[in-house]
C-alpha positions, 0 to 999 in steps of 0.5 A: 792181171794175175800180177796185180792180184798178187800185189793186192794180196801181198799188200793185204797180208802185210797189213795183217802182219803189221796189225799182229805186231801192233797187237804185241806192242799194245799188249806189252805196253799195257801189261807192263804199265799195269804191273808197274802201277800195281807194283807187281811182276809182269806175268810169265807164261810157260814156254812149253804147253805140251805137258798141259795138253798131255794132261788134259788129253789124258782126262779126255781119253779116260772119259771117252773110254767110258762111252758105250760101244753098243749101237751102230751110232756108238761105233760110228762116233768112236770111229770118227773120234779115232780118225780125228786123233790119228789125223793129229799127226799131220802137219799144220794146215787147213782141214775139214771135218764134215760130221752129221748131227749127233756124230760127236763132232765137238769132242772129236774136234777137241781130241784132234786139237789136244793131240795136234797141239801136243805133238806140234807144240801149239800155244792155244786152242780156239773154238770160233762159232757163229751162234751163241747158243752153240757156244754155250752148248760146246762150252759145257761139253768141253768143261765136262770132257776136261774136268772143269779145267780152269784154263777155259775162257768164254768170250761172247755176249752170253757171259754175264756174272753176278759177282762184280769182281768175277765179271771184272776179272773175266773182262780182263781175260777176254780183252787179252784172250789170256787163257789156254782154250778160248771159246769165242764168237765169229764176230769177236774173231773177225773184230780181232783181225779187222776192226779199227779199235786197239782193244780188238787188235790187242788180242790178235797176237794170241792167235799165233801157233794155235789150233783154231776150230771153226764150227758151223762154218757154213753159217758164216755170212756171205759178205764175210767169206773173202775176208775170212778166207784171207784171214785163215790163210794168213794165220796158217801160212804166216802165224803157224796155226792149224784151222779146222772147218767143221760142219754138220751140213753136208 
């Protein structure tokens, strides 16, 4: 029975690996075709993201240093943040961040992600959240902490722009997850890994070598738990990702 289960899991992970390769092929084909049709050079991405993470981390550390340290709650928030920063030196894997509401979980997890990405040469940072209201709230907090860094991309249904050109540009970025820090919904994350359409599969290769923060992880629907667990295992063991499972519900 154990051997049969191992065989099923192996086949499952081979399927995800095949999908990841399909993602890279689709992206390469469509990007090169668009560049040829428009008569432009295909985009070149930086091989080393560490200077970018170092720069963003410096902005954030400056902001954190200005936070008050007067009340017990202030001190607790600083302790939580410092603990996350210290933990960034650990190797990639799956981590838990259990912090009560008001403990500064969003900025503490961002500090960990930036420091971990800088130290381990990670390619991207993802925030995956099951509720759009929290996505809006966290996006505001991240933009404020990183001085409105242009490399932050929101990909969820609440993003609507009045300008048609801006909306079109955003759609192209969202289709490819072509940014440094991506905030997206749990639905888009699961669609990227499992939905049959090529438009969803196209994004999957962007997840490799990323720090992925899963906020409000207790809200993941029960019928998705097994698929979610296997996806995280594949991303961590196979694609060099680091996953952080966050919750304020103890």
